N, C-alpha and C positions, 0 to 999 in steps of 0.2 A: 873917543868916537871910533875906535878901531873895529868894534863889532857892529856898530849901529848903522853906519852909512850904507853898507851893502844891502841891508834889509830895508831901509827906506827906499832905496832904488827898486828893490824887488816888488815892493808894494805898489809902486806906480805902474808896474807892468802886469799886475794881477788881473785875471779875468773877473768879470762881474757876474757871470752866469752861475746857475746852480751847480753843485759839486758833482752829483751823480756818482759819488764814491771817490772821486779824484778831483784835484784842483781846489779852488777856494770853497770854504764852507760859508754859506750865506745865512745870516741870522737876523731875525726881526724881533725886537723887544717891544711889547705893547706899551705905548705911551705917546705923549705929545712929540711932534717931530723934533723940536729943539731940546727935548729932555735928555738926549744922549750926551750932550756936551755941557750940561749944567755943572757949575762949580759950587763950592760952598760947603756948608755943614749939614744941610738937609737934602740929601741926594735922592732923586727919584730912582726907580728900579733900573732904568736904562743906564743912567750915569753911574750907579753902583757897579754894574757889570763892567763898564768901561774902566772905571777907576781901579777895580780889583785886578784887571789884567795888565794895566800899564803902570800902576803905582802900588806895588806890593808893600806890605808892612813886615813885621817880624815873622808872622805866620800867615797862612792862608787856608782856604777851604778846598777840599778836593771834590770831585763830582758827587760823592756820597755824602758830602757835608761834614766830613771829618777834618780835623785840624792837621795840617802838614807844614813842613818847613817852608820858609820863604827867604827873607833876608837873613833870618836866623836859621842856621843849618841844624842846630840841635839845642836842647835846653834841659835843665833839671829844675825840680821843685824841692825846696827844703822840707825837712820832715814835718815842721809845724804848718806847712802849707801857706806861709806868709811871705815867701820870697821866690820869685821866678828868675832864674839866671840863664840868659840866652847867649850862645856863642854864635857870632856872625860868620857868614860864609866869606870866603876870600874872593871878593869880586869888586867891581868898580861901578861908579855912577856913569851916566852917558858921556860925560866929558873926560872919562878915563881916570878920574880921581878915586882913590881907594875909599871904600865904605868903612868908616871908622865908628867905634863905639861912642866916642864923644859926640860926633855929629848925629848919629842915630838917637842918642839919648835926648839931645836938644830937639830934634824933630818930633820925637814922641811926646815930649812935654808940651811943645807948641800945638800939636794936633789935639791933645786932651784939653788944653786951654781954649782952643777955638770952639769946642763943642759945648761950652757953657750955655745953659738955657735949654738944652735938649734932653730928651730921655736917655740918650746914649751917655751923656755926661753923668747922669745919675747912676747908670749901670757901672760906670768907672769910678764910683764914689769911694771904693776901697783902695784905690791907688794912693799910697802915701809918699812914695819917692821913686824917682827914676835916676839911675846914675851909671856912669861908665866905670867899670872895675879895672879893665886893661884895654889895650888897643882894639880888641875884638870881642869883648865881653860886656854885656849890659845887664844890670839887675833892676828888677821892678819889685818894690816892697809894698805889701798890702797891710791894711789895718786889721784884717781878720781873714781866715781862709775863704777862698772863693773857687770851688771846683770847676766852675765854668769860665774862669778867667781867660784861658787861651782862646775860647770861642769868641769872646768879646774882642780880644786883640786881633782876631782875623776879620773884623768888619771892614768893609771897603773905606769907610771914612777915616780909618787909622792907617791907610796906605801913605807912604812918605812922598811928599812933594818937595823937590829940591830944584831951584831955578826953573820952576814951571814944568818940570818933567819928573819922571820916576825911574825906577830901576827894573822895569819890566814886570812880568816875564815876557811881555810882548811890546812891540813898538808900534805906534800908530802914525798913519799918514791920512790926511784929509784934504781933499780938493775944496777950496773956498766956496765953490758953487754946489758942492755935494753935501747931502745930509748923511752920508755913509762914512763910517770909520773903517779904514783898511788896516788890518792888524797882521803883523808877522812875528812869529816866535823867535826870540833871541837864541843863538846857538848855545849849547850846553856849557861851553868853556867860559862864556860871559856871565854865567850864573854859578860859577864855582864847581862845575861838574866836568867829567871827562869829555873830551872832544869827540864828535862823531863826523866822519868825513862826508857822509852822504846827507848831511842835515838839510841842505837846501833842496834836495830832491824829495825827501820824505816828509818834511814839515809843511803843513797846508796853511796857506793864508786864510784869514777869517774876515769877512765883511759884516759889519753890524749897522743896522739902522733902526730908528724908532718909528713905529707905525701905529695908527689906531687899530683897535681890535678887528674891525671889519676889513680894513686894508691888509692887515697881517694874514688873516685867514684866506682872503682872496689871493694874495701873493703865494701862499703855501699851496693852495689848490691849483694855481697856474704853474707850479713848479719853479717859481722864481726864488724861493727861499727854502732852505733845508730844515730850519728850526725856528719855531715861534716860542718865545718865552714871555712870562708875566701875565698870563690870563687870570682873571678873577671871576668871582661868582656873578659880577655885574655883566660880564660878557660871555659867560659859559655857554648859553644857548647857541652862540655863533660857532662854537668849536666843532659841532657836527652838522653845520649848515652846508658845507661844501662837499665835493666828491672826494672824501678822505678814505684812505685805505684803513683796513682794520688794524687796530693797535697803535695808530699814530697819535691818539690823544693820551697824554700822560698826566696824571694828577698827583701832585706832591702830597705826602703825608704830613702836612704842616701843623704847627701849633702856633697859637697867638690869640688875638682878639678879633672876633667878628660879632658886632652887635651895635646897639644904638646908645650913644652917649648923650646924657641930658645936658642941654645948653641953657636951660631955663628952670627956675624953681618959683615961678609965679602962677597965680590963678590955680587951675586944675593941678598943676605940678608942684604946688607949694608944700604939700605934705608928702613925706617919704612913703606913707602907706598907699597913697594914690599912684605914686610912681611905681611902687611894687605891683599895684593892680594891673598896670599895663604889661608888666613882665609876666605876671601870672596867667594872663589871658592868651598867651601865645602857645600853641601846640608846636613845639620845635621839630618834632619828628615828622609831622605832617607838612611843615613849611618847606622841607627840602624835596618832597615828593614831586612837586611841579617841575623840578630841574632834572629829574631822572638821574640823579647822582647817587651812586651807592657808596657805602662806607663812610659817609659824612658823620662827624662826631658832634652831636648837639651838646650844649652846655647851658645851665642856668646859673652858674657861678662865674665870677670874674676870674678867679684862679681855679682851674680844673683840679679836683681833689687829688688825682694821681700825680700831680707835679710835686706834692710833698713826699717826704720819706715814708710816712704812713698817712693815708687819707684821713683828714680830721673831720670830714662831714660826708654825708651820703652822696651818691652820684647825682641825684636830682635834689634840687633845693626844696621842693614840696613833695618829698618822698611819701608815697602812700596816698596822696590826694589826687583824685581823678581830675582830668582837664575840665569836666563839667562842673565839679565842685569848685575848682579854682575860679572859673568864670563867674559862678554865682557869687563868690566872695568879692571878686573884683567889681561886679555890677553893683553890689550893695554899696561899696565905697564910693563909686562914681555917682550913683544915684543920690546918695546922701549929700554930696557936694552940690549937685544940681538943685536939690530941694532947698538947701541953705542959701545959695547964691543966685538962683534962677539964671545961671549962666549956661552957655553952650560948651559942651565938652568937646573941644577941638584941639588936635595937636598938629603942628607943622613939622614935617619930616624932610630932611635933606639927604638925598641919595645921589650917587654918581649916575651919569647917563649910561644906558645900556639895557638890553632886553631882560637881563637877569634882575636888574633893579626894578624894572616894571613888574616882573613876576613877584618880587619880594613885596613891593608896595601893595599889590593886590592881596597878598596873603595877610599882611598887617591890617589892611582895611577891613577884610572879612572878620578877622579875629577880634579887633577892637570894636567893631560894630556890635558884636554880641554882648559887650559890656557897656554899651551906650556912648562910645567915643568915636567921633568922626576924624578922618585923616585928610590933610591937605599936603600936597608936595611943595616944598619951598624951592623956588627957582634960584639959580645962581645969584649970589649977592643978597638974597633976602634972609631975614631973620628966621631961624629955625629953633624949635623946641628940642628936637632930637636930631642927631647927626650920625650917619653911619660911620663906624670905626672899623676899618679892615686892615689890620696890622699884623705882620709876621713877627713872631718872637725872635729875638737875637740869640737867646740861650734859654735852656729849660730850667728856670728857677722861679719861685713865687715872686721874687724881687723884681723881675722884669715886668710881670703883669701889674704889680703895685706901682711901679715907677711911672706907668703910662697915665696914672691919675694924680700924679704929684701936683700940688697946688701951684708950684712955680711955673708949670707949663701952660696954665690958663687955657686948657683945651676942653674942659668940661667941669661939671660939679666935682668937688673933691672933698677930702677930709683932712684937716690939719692933724688930727689925732693919728690917723694912719701914717701921715708923713713923719711924725715924731717917732713912731715905732720903727719904721723902716730905717730912719736915720740912726736910731739907737742900735739897730742890728749890724751896722757897718763895723762897729768896734767890738761886738760881742764874739768872743773866741769859742765859747761853748756851743757846739752845733745844735744840741737840743734846745737850749735857751734861745738861740738865734731863730730857730724855726717857730718856737712859740710866739715870739714877737711878730713874725710875719703872718702867722695865723690870726693874731689879734688885730693886726693892721687890715687884713682882709675883712674881718668882722666889722671893723669901723666903716669901711667902704660900703659894705652890704647894708649896714644900718642907715647910712646916708642915701642909699639907693641912687648911686651916681651913674649906673650903667645898666642896660638891658642886654645881658649876654645872649647870644643865639647859638654859637657853636664855633668850631674851628674855621679859620680863614680857608678859602679855596684858592689854589694856584694850579693852573694847568698849562701844559705846553703841547705843541704839535711837533712831532719828531719823525723825520723821514728815515726810512730803513737804512740809508747809507751813513747815518750819523753814528759815530762811535764815541765812547767816553762821556755819554750822557746818562745820568741816573736821577730818578726822583729822590728828593731829600727833604727833611723837615724844615729847612730854612728858606726854601724857594729861591736860593741863589745858585746859579749854574755856571761855574767858571768857564770862560771862553778859551783859556790857554789849553786845557786838555783836548779841545776839539781839533787843535792843530797838530796833535801828537800822533806819531805812527803807532799802530796797535801791535806791531811786531818789532 
């Protein structure tokens, strides 16, 4: 506890006001009030940010989203790409006990085991073994090469928890009556780095709370917070609703899934051709115009073609077919079903609350009305035929996208054939053969019509001019620790 107690005391004395370039940095993450302190294996965004800053793993992400050292000070990758060897930094846990390879290996194995049943566990499917080689060296062996492995290891869920605490790089204090986490950066020497005498004077405390989108925007407009994180398309119209200075809205160049997952294959949705008809009827480029958001990347594929080494299919799924012709084809399919069944073509759609969702629902209603389909909004707890999926990619590989539809997750319609192909790719060492398997898996999901892709997820932030060490990045995770660091 030699380094930790003074900083816990400093936290209790920290100001709660906006930083204005000095003093504490105040951060709001959009989410439910209690989401900041959630535990477990499926962490909301606010809890991911807090976990990453207090319970680091072997590696972490920097403000640009690049992998940087954390508990591991450096690493090497064997020539065949199947073994990652990490050398741990010379530092201690909060109780002063040395961080050892044996304990880190055990903690990593436990963290991976806890993730069973999640898509992140599927992403870690290539991990074959974790072992301590010497007192400060850990080896992770894979079943086949995985170029994005380090990015997966940097996920907040793989941060180490030991005796209900972690090894920083920040320490948290929380008043039982407060929904705000107070964070202070641990001094360099406690993280295996050279000491800095003026650390307490230059390192800025960080306060974090979870607020609804409207509350976060209002707090930013009043000058109560310096940074708002975690905005989505559902609440994007709020981003410019207040008296914001030019340049304060930052949009991440994210990749991932944004679209509608089929939760039913009954009635109108029983035939994949009719499920495709709903997807064909949407003009994706026109859809985003109501938001006034430039640079958005529309997509009609589950896996964007540019994610592969060489794009295996055109940018648009219906390349060369106009939106009018697509809607004519879709209307014929829907009309034939109506004639055969004398049924009403109605779909129930589940969307999160927010003005952006209201805009999206109106766009879908207009598009599907043109092919003879009516839309109803499913209220919370009600059965839905389609459910919005708005998920950021953890790493840039086709396998991440395919894993989101694995039948084990029971989150939407799926394809056992696709799962088999992805599973087979885990042990395939030839890169070209491995990619062919993933292309075939994608084709199996498309044949089943499990999803209506719309485009890339949207993540936005509000950033005051006094904030340093913030950068938009593809992963939508913005580490809190760099906010505390001096810029000189």
